[in-house]
N, C-alpha and C positions, 0 to 999 in steps of 0.2 A: 213656589210662586203663588199657587192657589191655596185654598183652605180645604183640603180633602177631609178633614175631621173637625168640624166645628162643634162646639158644645151644643147640646140639644136646645137650651133656651135661646141661643143666638140663631140657630136654624129656624126655630119656631117663630121668632120675631121677624125674620126675613120673610117667611111664608105668610105672615099676617098682612103684608102689604096687599093692597087691592091689585087686581090683575094688570091694569094699565100701568100702575106705578112700578110693579115688579118687572113687567116687560121693558119699561124704559130703563130701569137699573141694569137689567141683563143685556141690554143693547149697547151699553157703554162700560167696558171693563173698568175704567177709572171710577165710575159711579158705584158699581156693585162692590168693588174693593174698598172704596171709601166708606160705604154704608156698613159693610161687614166689619171693617176695622173699628168704626165708631161703636158698633154694638159689642164687639169683643172688649173694647176698652171699658165700656160701662159695665159689662158683665164681670170683668176681672176686678174692677174697682168697687162696685156696689152690689154685685150678686144678681142671680136670676130673677128673684122676686121684684127687685127694683127695675130690671130691664123690661119686664112685662108692661109696666106703666110708663116707661121712658118714651118721650116724644122727641123725634129728631127735628131740629129747627128747619124751617122751610128754606129752600134755596133762593137766593136772590136771582133776578133776571140775568145779572152779569155772570153769576156762577153757572147758570144753565147755558148761556152763550159760550162760555169758556169750555164747558164740557162737550158741547156739540161741535165747536170749531168755527172757522171763519165763514163757512157757507150757511150759517144759521139764518133762516128767514122767518119772519113772523112779526109780532108786535114790536113797535119801537118804544123806547123809554120816553114817556111824555110827562114825566114828573115835574119838569121845569116849564111846562107850557101852561099858561093861565087860561081862564075861561074865555070862550069865544063869543 
């Protein structure tokens, strides 16, 4: 279920996240698993050197809300609201 033995480049990539981002990932099992799986896929496909410079695409607000669940509070999507 978990990844007890990650390749060193994948582990190093995970540990390079800033503390807040890493804490957020670790707070949500789906998030850390998804990030780990993404890094493993890049590592297996393109190697450790490429993984070092690989940038994960930013999550959309909808992805963050889905990860946090229905009780998510915070900013609303105002992309369809014009100037006031």
